[in-house]
N, C-alpha and C positions, 0 to 999 in steps of 0.2 A: 428808380434805379437801373441804369443800362443793364442790358442781358446779352451776352455772347451770341453771335450769329452762329447757327449749327454748322459743322463743318463734316459731319457724318455723310458719306456719299459724294462729297466733292472731291474731284480729282487735282493734283498737283497742277495742271494746266490750266484748269478752272481757276483756282487760286490764284495762280499768278496774273491771269487776264483780269480778274478782278480789281486786285489792289493796284495795278498799273497805274501810275500818273496821281496817285494819291500824295498829300503834303504832310510831312512828318517833321515834328521838332525833336531832335536827337540830342540828349543833353548827358555828355561824358566828358570827363577831365583827363583820362589817360589816353596818350597819343596812339598807342597800339591798338587800343579798344575801338578809338575812333577811326583808325584806317580800315580796319577789318570791317566793322557794321557798316561804315559808308561805302565801302566796295560790295557788301551783301544787298544793301538798300539798293544801290545803283543797279544790280544785276535785275531788279524787279521794276526799273525804271520808276523809281519813287523819287520824289522830290523832295530834298533835306534841307531844314534849317539847323543850323549847329549851335550848340550853346555848351560852354565847359564848366558850368555850375549853375546852381540853382536862380540866383540873382540874375544871370544872363538869360535864363530860361523865361522869367517874369517879364524882363524887358522885351524879348523876341516875341512874345505873346501879345505885349500892348501894341507891337509895331506892325504884326501882320498875323493873318489867320493861317491856322493848320487843323488837320483833321484828326491828329492822334499825337500823344507825346512819348517817347521812349526815355525814361528817366533812369539814370544810376541813382543808386542810393547814397553812396558814401562820395561826397565831393568837398573840395575845400570852398570856402567863402559861405556857401549856403547848401546844405544836402539836400538830396531829393525828397527826403519825408517832409521837410519843412517846406519845401517850394510845392509839393503836391498840396499841403495844408492850405498855404496861401493862395493857390490856384483855384482851390473849392470854396475859399471864401468869397470869391467873386461870381456873381449870378450868371454872367455869360457863360462861365466855364464849367457849370454845374454838370453838364452831358458831355464834356470833352474827354475822350478815354485816355487814360494814363497808365502804360505798361511799365512795371518796375523791372530794372536791369540789376540782377544781384548775384553775388556768389554765395550769398547767405543759404544754409540748408537746414538751419534750427527753426522749428514751426513758430516759435514766438517772433522771430525776425521777420518772417514773412506775414504774420498777422498783422505786426507793426506796420509794414508797407501797405497793407490793404487798409489799416485804420485809418492811415494819413490820406485816404482819398484814392490811391490807386486802384485799377480795376483787374490788374491780374500781375503774375509774376513770371517773367521770363529768366531762368536760371542760368548764370554764366558758368562756362563758356556758350553762348547762345549758337545752336545748330541752325544754318539757314531755313531748314524746311520748319523747325519750331517757329522761327520768328515769322515767317511767312504765314503760317496757320493762324497764328496770334493776330497778326493785323488783319487777316481776313475776318476772323471772328470779332474783332472789336471796332474795326473803322465803321465810322456811321454810315447809313444807307446814302447819302448824298455823297460818298466819296467811293463807294464802291461802283465798280463801271460793270454794265450787264455784259455778261460774257456772250460774245458771238457764237452762234451754234456751231459746233464742230462736227463735221461728219466723217473725220479720220478716226478709225477704231486702232490705235496703236496696238493693244493685246491681240488684236486680230492679225494686224501685219506682221507681228513677231512671231505668233504660231504659224502663219504661213511661211514666213522665212524659214522657220526651222523644218517645217513638213517638205518645203520643196526645195531645201537645201540651195536658197537663193539669198545672196546678202540682201539686206533691207534697202541699201542705197540702190541696187540694181532694180528691186521691185517698184521703187519710187520713180525712178529714171524712166521706166518702161512705161508706167502710167502715164506720165507727163507726155510722153511722146504720141499717146494715142488720145488724150483727152480732148483737144481741139478738133481734130477731125471728127469725133463722135458728137460733140455738141452741134457741129455744122450739120452733121446727117440727120441728128435729131429735129433741128430747126427745118431743115429742107423738107422732111418726111411730114411734119406737122402742117407744114404750108401746102402741101400736095393734097392733103385730106383722104389719102390713101391709108385704109386701116393696116393693109399688109405690110406698107414699106414702114409705118409707125410701128407696129409691132416688133419688126426686124431692127429697127434703129434702137428701141428700148431695151431689146434683149441683149444686144451689144453692150450698151452701157451697164446692164444688169451683171453680166459677165465680167465686165473690167473692174467694175468698182466691188464685185462680190468680196475680194480677198483683203480689201483695205478699209470699206466703208462701215459706218454704223449701220445695224441691221434695219433701222427704220427708215434710211435713204434707200438701201437698196431695195425695200420694199416697194416704194414709190415706182422705180422703175420696173420691177417685177408687175405691179398692177396695171401699168400702162402696156407691157408685153402681152400679158393674158386677157386683157379686156379693152384693147384697142377698138373693136367693132361695136361694143356695148357703150362705151362712153360718149356722153355729148360732145359737141364742139367746144363748150366752155369748160367742160371738165379735162379733156385733153390739153386745152391751152393752159389751164391752172396747174396741172400735172408738168407739163414741158417748163413752166417757168419755175416751179420748184425744183426742177432737176437741175436746170441751167444755172439758176442761183447757187445750189448746193455743190454743183461742179466748181464753181468759182471759188466758193468758201474752201473746198477739199484742196484745190490747187495752192492756195494761199497756206493751208495748213501743212501741206507736204512741203512747201518750199522753206517754210519755217524749219520743219523737222529736218530737211537736207541741211540747212545751214547748222544745225545744232550739231549734227553728225559730223560735219566737217570741222566744227570749232573743237568738239570732243577728240576727234583724230588728232588734230593739231596739239592740243593740250597733252594728250596721252603720249605724242612723240617727245614733247619737251620735258614732261615728267620722267619718261624713260632716261633722257640723257642726263637729267638731273639727281636721279635717285640714288646714283652710285655714290655720288658725292654726300648727300645726305644721309645716306645708311649708314656711314661711319660715324655719325653723332650718337652719343650715349646720352642715356636719361631723356629721351625725346621721341614723341609719339609721331613721327612725320605723316602717318597717314591720317592721323585726326587732323593734324595742323593744315596740312594741304587742302583736306577737304573743307575747311572753314575759309579758306583762300580760294574757294572756288575751282580747285584743281590747278591753278596758276603757280607754277613752280617758282617763277620769278618773283611775284609777289611774296610768297611766303619766304623765299630767300631774302629779300629786301627787309621784311619785318623781324627776322631772326638777328640779321646784322645790326638793326636799329634796337632790338631788345638788347643785344649785348653792349652796344654804346651807351644806353641808358642806364644800365644795371652793373656795369664793369668795375665799380667801386666798390661792390657788394653792400653791406647795410649800414646805415648811419648808426652812431653809438645812440646809447639809451637817450631819447628824448620824447617830447610829447607827440612828434610827429612820427616815430618809429611804426605805430599801430597802421596809421594810413597808408605809409610808404609800403609796408609789408603786404598789405590789402591790395594795392594796385598793382605790386609787382606779381602777386599771386594770379590776379585776375588775367594781366597780360600772357603770363607763362601757360595758364590753362587754355587760352585762346590758341596759343601756339603750338601746344603739345609738349611743352619743356616740363615733363612729369616730375622731375628730380627737384626742381626749384620749387613746383606745387608743394611736393612732400614736406619740403623744408619749411617753406612759408606756413602751412598748416600747423606743423609741430610748433613753431613760434606763436602764432595766434591762439594756440590751445593755453600755452603758458602765460601769456598775457592775459587771457580769460580767467585764469585760475589765480595767478598772483599779481598781475598789475603789469608786470613787465616779465620779459624771458631772462633766464640766468645767464649772467654776463659771459661763462664760460661756453655756453650753448651758442650764444649769440655771435660770439667770435668765430667759432667753428662753422656755423652756417654762413657767414660773410665770407670766409675764405673758399667755401665750397663753391659760393654763387660766383665769385671771381673767377675760379677755376672753370666753370662752365662756360661763363661769358668769355673767357679766353679761348676756350676750345671753337666757341662758335665762330669769333674774330678770325681763328686761324684756319677754319676749314670752309669757310665759305667766301 
């Protein structure tokens, strides 16, 4: 039986690096769930094969290989539980990780998902960090990328920024302006064979990387600065190569962080512009919904509009499809932070669980309220 990979002590950067490029079969019938999860997976550079129900998932598996399956539990045609059971009946898929996507909170329902052959459960609405952690824990070794060594110590940079009262962006830019001349000076000093020049070049590097680099990397420069006269030519060459290689990786890490800071600043500006409009919406947790959209206000706005279009007619009358309709609507509303509709859906589901169907008066009131919320979304967005 597969066991999850330990995630204790693994930082988010390492998680994202490790899962990048993996191939995932995503099985989900709800359009809004699809849009949100596809966006989350795209942020991690994950290749996605999309299926809308269990039968499509089985067909997709027979046609192409994947590293892991994200499986919704309640779907038309064939639900996730039956699909998982059929996957496990095939010997070649005994070790294929399957993660359930479900809004279920009852222990019995979660146990039912695990009994069907699923390895783990992700509760809807799925937070990006939760999903990435589960992927890291369950992706097979063959799909996990070996994270390249990162010498950039972000907490150290943040602490230095606070102590020196310098913006992080300025610290990173300042380092980038020095790094190439310092590497050239190190190479020149190593080639000269003069311990004094070598120690001076190494000391310059130690001082430059001290506020931003991992302690182990800084220690290499310190060793060279302090022991330049005692080290053999081969030892000097080895340490210099490690420092140059580390410098190159440090530059890549810094550029990646700089890009993230620029993107975050752009998103923040866009959110600030949009927040005034979104804040007028009642019964909606804008902060939670926006977070699940990666902070992209335009994506969030578009999904709210699409939700209003999908559910603006309220609830269907008593029918065999009513429970599934309510379940799908609840999940979509939860992802988008539409708490007023989530509360209505939970109340209706409780009535269905207790008596098989909601009381007709309650159903009519809930339908009217859903129509009002959808009109509100349509008018204000």
